[in-house]
Structure formats: C-alpha cells, structure tokens
C-alpha positions in Angstrom: 113.8 99.9 112.1 115.3 96.6 110.9 116.7 96.1 114.4 113.3 95.9 115.9 111.7 92.5 116.7 108.8 92.5 114.2 106.9 89.7 116.0 107.2 91.3 119.4 106.0 94.6 117.9 103.0 92.9 116.4 102.3 91.1 119.6 102.4 94.3 121.6 100.3 96.2 119.1 97.0 94.4 119.8 96.7 93.3 116.2 97.7 89.7 116.8 94.8 89.3 119.1 92.5 90.5 116.1 94.1 88.1 113.5 93.0 84.6 113.0 89.7 82.6 113.2 87.3 83.2 116.0 88.1 80.6 118.7 91.2 79.6 116.9 94.7 80.5 117.5 96.1 83.9 117.2 98.4 84.7 114.3 101.4 86.9 113.9 101.1 88.8 110.5 103.9 88.9 108.0 105.9 92.1 107.4 106.9 95.0 109.7 103.8 97.3 109.8 103.7 97.3 113.6 107.4 98.2 113.8 106.8 101.0 111.2 103.9 102.3 113.2 105.8 102.2 116.5 108.6 104.3 115.0 106.2 106.8 113.4 104.3 107.1 116.7 107.5 108.4 118.3 107.0 111.6 116.4 103.8 112.3 118.1 104.6 110.8 121.5 102.1 108.0 121.1 102.2 104.2 121.0 102.0 104.0 117.3 101.7 100.3 117.1 98.8 100.3 119.5 96.9 102.7 117.1 96.7 99.9 114.7 94.1 98.0 116.9 92.7 101.1 118.6 89.2 101.0 117.0 88.6 97.4 118.2 89.2 98.5 121.8 86.1 100.6 121.5 83.9 98.3 119.5 84.9 95.2 121.5 85.0 93.1 118.2 87.4 90.3 117.7 89.0 88.2 115.0 86.7 86.5 112.5 89.1 84.8 110.0 87.9 85.6 106.4 85.4 88.0 107.6 86.8 91.4 108.8 86.7 92.4 112.4 84.2 95.0 111.5 82.1 92.6 109.6 81.8 94.5 106.3 84.6 92.8 104.3 85.1 89.2 103.2 87.9 87.4 101.6 86.5 85.3 98.8 88.2 82.6 96.4 88.8 83.4 92.8 89.6 80.9 90.0 93.2 81.6 91.0 93.9 83.2 94.4 91.7 85.3 96.5 90.1 88.8 96.7 89.0 91.1 99.4 85.5 92.6 99.0 83.9 95.3 101.1 80.1 95.7 101.2 79.2 98.6 103.6 77.6 101.4 101.4 73.9 101.4 100.5 74.6 100.7 96.9 77.2 98.0 97.3 74.8 95.0 96.9 73.6 96.5 93.6 77.2 97.1 92.4 78.3 93.6 93.5 75.5 92.2 91.5 76.8 94.1 88.4 80.3 92.8 89.1 79.1 89.2 88.8 76.3 89.7 86.3 73.4 88.7 88.4 71.1 90.3 91.1 72.3 89.5 94.6 69.9 89.0 97.6 69.8 91.4 100.5 70.6 91.5 103.3 73.1 88.7 102.8 74.6 88.7 99.3 77.7 86.8 100.2 76.9 83.1 99.4 75.8 83.9 95.8 78.6 86.3 95.4 81.1 83.8 96.6 79.9 81.3 94.2 79.9 83.7 91.3 83.4 85.0 91.7 85.0 81.5 91.8 85.1 81.5 88.0 86.8 84.9 87.8 90.5 85.5 87.5 92.2 88.2 89.5 92.8 90.5 86.5 89.2 90.4 85.4 88.0 90.9 89.0 90.2 94.0 89.5 89.2 95.5 86.1 85.4 95.2 86.9 85.7 96.4 90.4 87.6 99.5 89.4 85.0 100.2 86.6 82.0 99.8 88.9 83.7 101.8 91.8 83.6 98.7 94.2 85.8 98.7 97.2 87.6 95.3 96.3 90.7 94.0 95.0 92.5 90.7 94.3 95.0 89.7 96.9 98.4 90.3 95.4 102.1 90.7 96.5 103.9 93.3 94.7 107.5 94.5 95.5 107.3 98.0 96.7 110.5 100.1 97.2 111.3 101.1 100.9 110.1 104.6 101.6 112.7 107.4 101.8 113.9 108.2 105.4 112.0 110.8 107.1 113.6 114.1 107.8 113.6 116.0 111.1 110.2 116.9 112.6 109.0 120.5 112.0 106.9 122.7 114.0 103.1 122.8 113.4 102.2 124.9 116.5 99.4 127.1 115.5 99.3 126.1 111.9 95.9 125.8 110.3 95.1 122.2 109.2 91.9 121.9 107.0 90.8 118.3 106.6 88.1 117.1 104.1 88.7 113.5 105.0 86.4 111.1 106.8 86.3 107.7 108.3 89.7 106.9 109.9 92.9 107.6 108.1 92.6 111.3 107.3 91.0 112.2 110.7 93.8 110.3 112.5 96.3 112.3 110.5 94.6 115.5 111.4 94.3 114.6 115.0 98.0 113.7 115.4 99.0 117.1 113.9 96.5 118.7 116.3 98.2 116.9 119.2 101.3 118.7 118.1 99.6 122.1 118.4 98.0 122.5 115.0 94.5 124.0 114.7 92.3 121.5 113.0 89.3 122.4 111.0 87.2 119.4 109.7 85.0 120.2 106.7 81.8 118.1 106.0 79.1 118.6 103.3 75.4 118.7 104.0 75.0 115.8 101.5 77.8 113.5 102.9 78.5 114.0 106.6 81.4 111.7 107.8 80.0 108.1 107.8 82.1 107.5 111.0 79.5 109.5 113.0 77.4 106.4 112.7 80.0 104.2 114.2 81.2 103.9 117.7 80.7 107.4 119.3 83.6 107.2 121.7 86.0 106.3 118.8 84.6 109.3 116.8 85.1 111.5 119.8 88.8 110.4 120.2 89.6 111.5 116.6 87.6 114.7 116.5 87.4 116.2 120.1 90.0 118.8 119.3 88.4 119.7 115.8 86.4 122.7 114.9 83.5 121.4 112.7 82.6 123.3 109.4 79.8 122.4 107.0 80.0 123.8 103.5 78.2 122.8 100.2 81.0 122.4 97.7 78.7 123.8 95.0 76.7 126.5 96.7 79.6 127.5 99.0 82.3 127.0 96.5 84.0 130.4 97.1 84.0 129.8 100.8 85.6 126.4 100.3 88.3 127.8 98.0 89.0 130.7 100.5 89.2 128.2 103.4 91.8 126.1 101.5 93.8 129.2 100.7 94.0 130.0 104.4 95.3 126.6 105.2 98.9 125.6 106.0 98.1 121.9 105.6 95.1 120.4 103.5 94.2 116.8 104.0 91.8 115.2 101.5 90.7 111.7 100.3 89.3 112.5 97.0 90.3 111.7 93.4 91.8 114.7 91.7 88.8 115.0 89.1 86.5 115.5 92.0 88.8 118.2 93.5 88.8 120.0 90.2 85.0 119.9 90.2 85.1 121.9 93.5 87.6 124.3 92.0 90.5 123.1 94.1 94.0 123.0 92.8 96.5 121.1 94.9 99.4 122.1 92.8 98.6 125.8 93.1 98.3 125.6 96.9 101.6 123.8 97.3 103.1 126.5 95.0 102.0 129.2 97.6 103.8 127.0 100.3 101.0 124.8 101.6 101.4 121.2 102.5 98.8 118.9 100.6 98.2 115.4 101.9 96.2 113.4 99.3 95.0 110.0 100.7 93.5 107.5 98.2 93.3 103.8 97.9 95.9 103.3 95.3 97.3 106.8 94.4 96.0 109.9 92.6 96.5 108.4 89.1 94.2 105.3 90.0 90.4 105.1 90.0 90.5 102.5 92.6 88.3 102.9 95.7 88.8 101.0 98.9 88.4 100.8 102.6 91.0 99.8 105.3 90.3 96.1 105.2 90.0 95.4 101.5 93.0 97.6 100.8 95.3 96.0 103.3 94.4 92.5 102.1 94.7 93.3 98.4 98.1 94.8 99.1 99.2 91.5 100.4 98.8 91.9 104.1 97.1 88.7 105.1 98.0 86.1 107.6 97.7 82.3 106.8 95.7 79.9 108.8 96.6 76.2 109.4 95.5 75.4 105.9 97.6 78.0 104.3 94.5 80.1 103.4 94.3 83.9 103.9 92.7 85.6 106.9 92.3 89.4 107.6 95.0 91.1 109.7 93.7 93.3 112.3 90.9 95.8 112.0 91.0 97.9 108.9 94.7 98.2 109.5 95.5 100.2 106.3 93.5 103.1 107.8 95.6 103.7 110.9 98.9 102.9 109.3 98.2 105.4 106.5 97.0 108.1 108.9 100.3 107.7 110.8 102.3 107.8 107.7 100.5 110.9 106.3 100.9 112.8 109.5 104.6 112.1 109.6 105.0 113.3 106.0 103.2 116.5 106.9 105.4 117.0 109.9 108.8 116.2 108.3 108.2 117.2 104.7 106.2 120.4 104.6 105.5 122.4 101.5 104.8 119.4 99.2 102.1 117.5 97.6 102.1 114.0 99.1 100.5 111.4 97.2 99.7 108.8 99.8 98.6 105.6 98.4 97.0 103.3 101.2 98.0 100.4 99.1 101.6 101.6 98.8 101.9 102.3 102.4 100.8 98.8 103.4 102.9 97.1 100.6 106.0 99.0 101.7 105.9 97.1 105.0 106.0 93.7 103.4 109.7 93.1 103.3 109.5 89.3 103.4 109.5 89.0 107.2 107.2 85.9 107.7 104.3 85.6 110.0 102.9 82.5 111.6 101.5 81.2 114.9 102.1 83.4 118.0 104.0 80.6 119.7 106.0 81.9 122.7 104.3 85.4 122.6 101.8 86.9 124.9 99.7 89.1 122.6 98.4 92.3 124.1 94.8 93.2 123.8 93.6 96.2 121.6 93.7 99.4 123.8 92.8 102.9 123.3 94.0 106.4 124.3 91.7 108.4 126.7 89.0 110.2 125.0 89.5 113.9 125.7 85.9 115.1 125.2 83.0 115.1 122.8 83.3 115.9 119.1 81.6 118.9 117.9 78.3 118.3 116.0 78.6 118.6 112.2 78.9 122.3 111.2 78.9 123.6 114.7 81.8 126.0 114.1 81.1 127.1 110.6 80.1 130.8 111.2 82.9 131.3 113.9 85.7 129.8 111.8 84.8 131.7 108.6 84.4 135.0 110.4 87.8 134.5 112.1 89.4 134.0 108.8 87.6 136.8 107.1 85.7 134.5 104.7 82.2 135.8 103.6 79.6 133.1 103.5 75.9 132.7 102.9 75.0 132.0 106.6 
C-alpha cells in the first residue's frame, strides 16, 4: 500500500472535492485513508476509495470548511487547539448547554457555544463531552500502530449476518458482506428505528436493499433477540458493552461457539466516548489545513465508510473473533505522516455512487418470516 500514490487516490475518491472552504480551493487531506479504502475495496470488487464520498453523491452537498458537509458538525477553537462538535440529536442543544454551563439558544446554538468553549482546554473539553455523552472531541494527533496485515478472504456465501447497527458504518459493513453472498438481517427496535431512514432515501436504499428487516423490542422480545444472535454466523453492533449486557447479549460467549462479532464504537469498547463520522474523524487528527493553517473537515463523515470497509474486511479475513473496531483508531491508523495540501496538478473526481439495486424493506417487514424460518418463537 505504501507504493500507492496517496494524493492520486485522494483525488480519485471524490473526497478532495468535498474538502476545503465553499468556493475556495480543493484540498488534499493528509494520510493515506483513500489508499487504504482502495485496497480494502478490492476484497469486495468495489471502488473502495469512492465509497468515502458516496453519500455526498446522493445529497449533492459540498465542502463547507469548518462546517461539515452534512451541516451537523462544526470545528470550534479551544483555548489551545480545536475541537469537533456534532449537534444532530434532539437533546444535543441542551447537552451542549450543560457542557459550557449556560443555556444555548435554538435553533442556532453555535455562536454562543463557540464563544463559550474558547476558554476551555482540550482535556477539560474531552472530559466533559464524555461525561455528558456528547458527540465531540478535541482535535488530536496520536501515533497509532499500523494494523496487522489482513489474511486471505474467507467464504461468507449463505452465512447469516445479524446487524444491530444503524446510520452508515455498520450498515455498510453488512451490505459489503451481503454482496459476497451473506444473508443479512437488520434489527431495529420500535423505540429507535435507524435514524438514517430520515436521510436521503436513495442512499438508505443502497445500503439496505438486500436486507431482511426485523423489528424487536430488546426487553419484551429479549428471548427472541438472544435466539436470533445465537443463530448468527456474524453479529454486527455499535453499542457499548454495558448496553449489550442489559439486553442479555454476551459477545464472548457467541465467539466461543464460533461466531464472528464486529463491535463498532467511537473509541473502543473500553471507552464511553460517543461520536459520529465527522467529529470522530476530525478528533482523530484527520483534518485538512486551509491557507491560514487552520483546520477544515475532510470529506463527508469519512470515519463511517472507512470503518465500514475495515469492519467488513475483518469479518471476511479473520472470522470467529471478537473485533473491537474503534472508529477513532481506524482513522488514526491512516495518518502516517503523509502530508496534504493544495490539489495543485490534480483533477479531483466528483463524488459518485454505486447503482441502487432497489428499495429497502420497511422497518420490521420481515420479522415474522425470518423468525419462523429460524424456528424462533415470538409474540407476534
């Protein structure tokens, strides 16, 4: 992979077109994430680098500097350095008010938030964000060991993949395994259906058209949830371990019987950090620098597709293990010192998407059929 031209891979990915200030020059990000994605994509016969900018091909949104492409995250200055902050959930404005110790106005909390965090150092900011469950983190650059080389690709034809993940990273992981012949069942709860259903419908269809959709209550249907997990060859989830224990799920026990368990979190199973693709990528150090040397976002929630590709590759090449997939760690591992900079001499590609194979099933459409096929009793 070191033989690949990092700048050329970035330019071909569509990410350069999404990086920089709106109306300003396009920027090449640092590191080798596009090259890593390109190689991982070869396992699934897809253009892995292009997956990094795929969502923007559907939404049509472009680069916006220190505002994320999707609009829900901002880069804000601290007393020393910068932080990436997401404000996309219904309670986020109130939580951010608690972070800075004063109420913030809706619908635009950003001016007062930006002023309030200028007196806060990165350690204090991170401690408060984790304590309050805010998707935010100070921008840091931490050396991370290169990942171990992947083994040969295994065979997932006909294998049952049960995914409890939502949004982008986990669904992409499941979709890529489905493209290799796995049977994908996506589980949602009545209380919290996948928030991506409220996003671009074509993008949601792309990730879920091949799924079978199951809806189960983790409390009322606890026995059915556990039976479904026991039937799975691969389990994909994006919850902290204590939440899984509350549902009666034990990753170690499932791996002991031979299952592959993919656990996707913002910063690892031992961390209470929460995060989304934009704030995780920036806080891990994946930011470009504008003409003033100040940080801007790289691509569109780039930690999500990069993590989805990585997780799918691990499931394919290292089955029968518990994979603790930290989105922060995945991003940081691509930052090997390769510099970014202006896209001089390059012709950056626009974001592009794979064809949408059909509509995604509605939430819970296949619950009765899937459970019946697996011989699982359920309170239908």
